[in-house]
C-alpha positions, 0 to 999 in steps of 0.5 A: 271798433272793428275794421270796416268790411273790405279793408285791404291787407298791408302787403297789397297796399305796400305793393301799390305804393311801390307801383306809384314809386317805380311806375310799373307793375313789373318793377314793383313785383321785382321789389316784392319778389313776385312776378309781373302777372302776380303783381297785376292780379293783386292790384286787380283784386284790390281794385275789386275790393275797393270798387275803384280803378286805381291804375291805367295800364299801358304798354309803357307802364302803369299810371295812377288814376286820381283815385289811385293817387288818393289811395296811395296817400292813405296807404302811406299813412297806414304803412307808416303807422304799421312801421311805428307799431312794429318799432314800438313792439320791438322796443317793448321786447328790447326793454324786457331783455336783461342788459348788463353794461360792463366797463373794463381795462384793455388787459382784462377786456382782451384776456379775461372778459371773454372767458367770464362772459362765456361762463355767464352765458350758461346762467343768463343766456338771454342777457344782452351785454355791452362792453366799454374798454378804456384805461382804469381811471376812465372805467372807474368814471364810467361806473361812478357816473352810471354808464356801466353797471360794473367795472373791471380794473387793475392797479395798486388800490381801489378807486376812492368811494367805490365798492370793490372786490379783488379778483386776483393778482397779475404778474408784471415783467420787465421786457427788452428787445433781444439786442438791449444790454439788459437782455445779456446781463447776468446780474438782476436789475435792482429796483433803483436801476429800474426806477432811474431808467427811462421806460416806456409808460402807459398814459396817465390813468392807466392801472399799469402805470399807477402800479409801476409808479408806486412800486418804483417810487419806493426807491426814488422818484422814477425817471422821466418816461422814454415815451408815454404811449396809449396802448399796451400794443404800442408799448410792445411794438416800441420795446421790440424796436429797442426804444426802451425797456417796458414793464408789462403784464405777463398776459400781454408779453407772453406771446412775444416772450414765447417767440423771442421777439422780447426778452424777460429781464431778471429783477432782484428778488426783493422787487415785487412786480404785481398788481391786483385785478378788481371788480368795482361798483357804486357802493349804493348799488352793489352787483346783482343778477347778471352783474353779481354772477359775472363778478363771482365768475371773475373771482373764481367762485363757482361750482365744480362744473365751472358754472358761477351760480 
């Protein structure tokens, strides 16, 4: 079915609706970025096309005629349908764009994910990426529930029932404020000393907490925390303020260690303070497409040009 002869275009209908809403051709013209004479000419052309008088023009403004009010109602329905059409087309385009949903612990999100995404973009420039940042336990739950396609966590063990791949080892360091007694001691701190000292801890579910708890638990039941804090930034600030020692990723502590606002404490050579970075996924849906490329980037699998193909 073809359109009836004389069917007006959407722009002039939108202009007429603006005249109805604003009460004058000048104001409607300004809304549409045209002059008052240009707006008047377009409405006059619409009246000739429809063979109806739509406006009563006067020195104080323009008023709709009875026919004009009817045409405005028809025009609103047509414009609403056009907007719905545009939204539907946009949704179809969005559905065709590859989408990668990532969940990551904050350490990885801050210090590793941006670099990996930069390399991923070389292979998949069109992919749309969304990133959820939480502690390792919540990241695992996001992947397990299907809210994320792939997750990146740290900790001593992979989440139970999930596929995983070790990406690398992260070094942990014991840090204190420069005025803390440990900052001046020559003898290294033993594992038992560290375990029996109240420390600054992350909240339950943190990969850092799980790792440190397991390491210290090899010596004895760890002491009650000096404080449980919900972010590494808060732990850093509290350690700087001298609240208590903390065990942090060197990635996080590097800036403060460099400028002297925190001091690294030497630990006994028998103490191994490390944790694994891992990619995780649902076992039945291993990474594919952009997710697989991202995991390969994260684990360092790529050609000599730095691309993870």
